[in-house]
C-alpha positions in Angstrom: 0.0 0.0 0.0 1.6 3.2 -1.1 -0.6 5.6 0.9 0.9 6.2 4.3 -0.5 7.1 7.7 -2.2 10.5 7.9 -1.8 11.5 4.3 -4.2 13.7 2.3 -5.5 12.3 -1.0 -7.1 14.7 -3.3 -9.1 13.8 -6.4 -9.8 16.3 -9.2 -11.7 16.0 -12.5 -15.0 16.6 -14.1 -18.6 15.4 -13.4 -17.5 11.8 -13.1 -15.4 12.9 -10.1 -17.7 15.6 -8.9 -20.9 13.5 -8.4 -22.6 16.1 -6.3 -19.8 16.6 -3.8 -20.0 19.4 -1.2 -18.9 23.0 -2.0 -16.5 24.7 -1.7 -14.4 21.7 -0.6 -15.7 18.1 -0.9 -14.8 16.5 2.3 -16.5 15.7 5.6 -19.9 14.3 6.6 -23.3 13.9 4.9 -22.2 12.8 1.5 -19.6 15.5 1.1 -17.4 13.3 -1.1 -20.3 12.8 -3.6 -21.9 9.7 -4.9 -19.2 8.3 -7.1 -15.9 6.5 -7.1 -14.2 9.0 -4.7 -16.7 8.1 -2.0 -16.1 4.4 -2.7 -12.3 4.8 -2.4 -12.8 6.6 0.9 -15.1 3.9 2.2 -12.7 1.1 1.3 -9.7 2.9 2.8 -11.6 3.5 6.0 -13.0 -0.1 6.1 -9.7 -1.9 5.3 -7.0 0.5 6.4 -8.6 2.4 9.4 -5.2 2.7 11.1 -3.9 4.9 8.3 -6.5 7.6 8.7 -6.3 8.7 5.1 -8.0 12.1 4.5 -9.9 12.1 1.2 -10.9 15.3 -0.6 -13.0 15.6 -3.8 -12.4 18.7 -6.0 -14.2 17.6 -9.1 -16.3 20.1 -11.0 -18.9 19.0 -13.5 -18.3 20.1 -17.1 -14.6 20.8 -16.6 -11.9 20.2 -19.2 -8.1 20.6 -18.8 -8.3 24.3 -19.5 -10.8 24.7 -16.6 -8.4 22.8 -14.3 -5.6 25.3 -15.2 -7.8 28.2 -14.0 -8.5 26.7 -10.6 -5.3 24.7 -10.0 -3.8 27.1 -7.4 -6.8 27.3 -5.2 -8.3 23.8 -5.6 -5.0 21.8 -5.7 -1.9 23.6 -4.7 -3.4 25.5 -1.8 -4.9 22.2 -0.5 -1.4 20.8 -0.1 -2.3 17.2 -0.8 0.2 14.3 -0.2 -1.4 12.4 -3.1 -3.2 13.8 -6.1 -5.3 11.9 -8.6 -6.3 13.5 -11.9 -8.9 12.2 -14.3 -9.8 14.7 -17.0 -10.4 14.6 -20.7 -14.0 13.5 -21.1 -15.3 17.0 -21.9 -12.2 17.8 -23.9 -13.3 15.0 -26.3 -17.1 15.1 -25.9 -17.5 18.7 -27.0 -15.9 17.8 -30.3 -18.8 15.5 -30.9 -21.9 16.9 -29.2 -21.2 20.5 -30.2 -19.0 20.1 -33.3 -19.6 23.6 -34.6 -18.6 25.4 -31.4 -14.9 25.0 -31.7 -14.2 27.4 -28.8 -15.4 24.6 -26.5 -13.0 21.9 -28.0 -9.7 21.0 -26.5 -7.7 19.2 -29.2 -4.9 16.7 -28.4 -1.9 19.1 -28.5 -3.6 21.6 -26.2 -4.8 18.8 -23.9 -1.3 17.2 -23.6 0.4 20.5 -23.0 -2.2 21.4 -20.3 -2.0 18.1 -18.5 1.8 18.1 -18.6 2.0 21.6 -17.2 -0.4 20.7 -14.3 1.7 17.7 -13.5 4.9 19.6 -13.6 3.5 22.3 -11.3 2.3 19.7 -8.8 5.0 17.1 -8.8 7.5 19.0 -6.5 4.7 19.5 -3.9 2.8 16.2 -3.8 4.6 13.0 -2.9 2.3 10.9 -5.1 0.6 11.4 -8.4 -2.0 9.2 -10.1 -3.1 9.9 -13.6 -6.4 8.2 -14.7 -7.5 8.1 -18.3 -10.8 9.4 -19.6 -13.0 6.7 -21.0 -16.0 6.1 -23.3 -18.3 3.1 -22.6 -18.4 1.9 -26.2 -17.2 -1.5 -27.1 -16.8 -0.7 -30.8 -13.2 0.6 -30.9 -13.8 2.0 -34.4 -16.5 4.4 -33.1 -15.3 7.9 -33.8 -15.6 9.2 -30.2 -14.1 6.0 -28.8 -11.1 6.3 -31.1 -10.6 9.9 -30.0 -11.0 9.0 -26.3 -8.4 6.3 -26.7 -6.0 8.9 -28.3 -6.4 11.0 -25.2 -5.9 8.0 -23.0 -2.6 7.4 -24.7 -1.6 11.0 -23.9 -2.3 10.4 -20.2 -0.1 7.3 -20.3 2.7 9.2 -21.9 2.6 12.1 -19.4 2.4 9.6 -16.5 5.4 7.7 -17.7 7.4 11.0 -18.2 6.5 12.1 -14.7 6.9 8.8 -12.9 3.3 8.9 -11.9 1.0 5.9 -11.3 -1.1 5.2 -14.3 -4.7 4.0 -14.3 -6.2 2.7 -17.6 -9.9 3.1 -16.8 -10.8 2.3 -20.4 -9.1 -1.1 -20.1 -11.0 -1.7 -16.8 -14.3 -1.0 -18.5 -13.5 -2.9 -21.6 -13.3 -6.1 -19.5 -16.9 -5.5 -18.4 -18.0 -4.6 -21.9 -17.3 -8.1 -23.0 -20.2 -9.2 -20.8 -22.4 -6.1 -20.4 -24.0 -3.7 -22.9 -22.7 -0.2 -22.5 -26.0 1.3 -21.4 -25.9 -1.1 -18.4 -22.9 0.8 -17.1 -23.8 4.3 -18.4 -26.9 5.4 -20.1 -25.0 8.1 -22.0 -21.8 6.0 -22.2 -20.1 8.6 -20.1 -21.6 9.0 -16.6 -21.3 5.6 -14.9 -23.8 3.7 -12.7 -22.8 2.8 -9.2 -21.3 -0.4 -10.7 -19.3 1.7 -13.1 -18.0 3.9 -10.2 -17.0 0.7 -8.5 -14.9 -0.2 -11.5 -13.1 3.2 -11.2 -12.6 2.8 -7.5 -11.2 -0.7 -7.9 -8.8 0.4 -10.7 -7.5 3.3 -8.6 -7.1 1.2 -5.4 -5.2 -1.5 -7.4 -2.8 1.1 -8.7 -1.9 2.3 -5.2 -1.3 -1.2 -3.9 -4.6 -1.7 -1.9 -4.6 -5.3 -0.5 -8.1 -6.7 -0.8 -7.1 -9.7 1.4 -5.8 -7.6 4.3 -7.1 -8.8 7.7 
């Protein structure tokens, strides 16, 4: 287990991370961590590793892309002084290219996405002991689907940036692809983007696996 006693773990991203978390800071009681994978990660850490006392914070914001993260990075990440940071961004960077194809101001193309993500990682790496980069995903089993192809391209960018930075890498698309062999995409996300609770469990499991969570710990 790479997380250590008393550390602060912060998650940042878009609506998939947000999931109705508390404002201005998503931590504390009464569903403050939201209804998604962040709350599941917190629950498993408390249940299996209570002695570590890991502090989990959710700073996801619905609708965000990597440009939006840049605008709020100082306040929502650096000022929070996390020991560990998990970034999952890219869904809206890709999605806007398909659901609003004529509004190009809303699109974040691969070169801009990669430059933005790399810059955020470089700003944070000296301050946070651990970094986890999670790919965006699209719950479409047909890899030739146009949006799925683009999402895979952005996932490859995340992998490249993670390798360069020495960060932990979570291939969320691969985790979902395993389920898509058995389940139709709408079973996991009606719009192929926003997961059901089972989908969020897939994300939580993939994250915990990356940080060395021991599911057989007594």
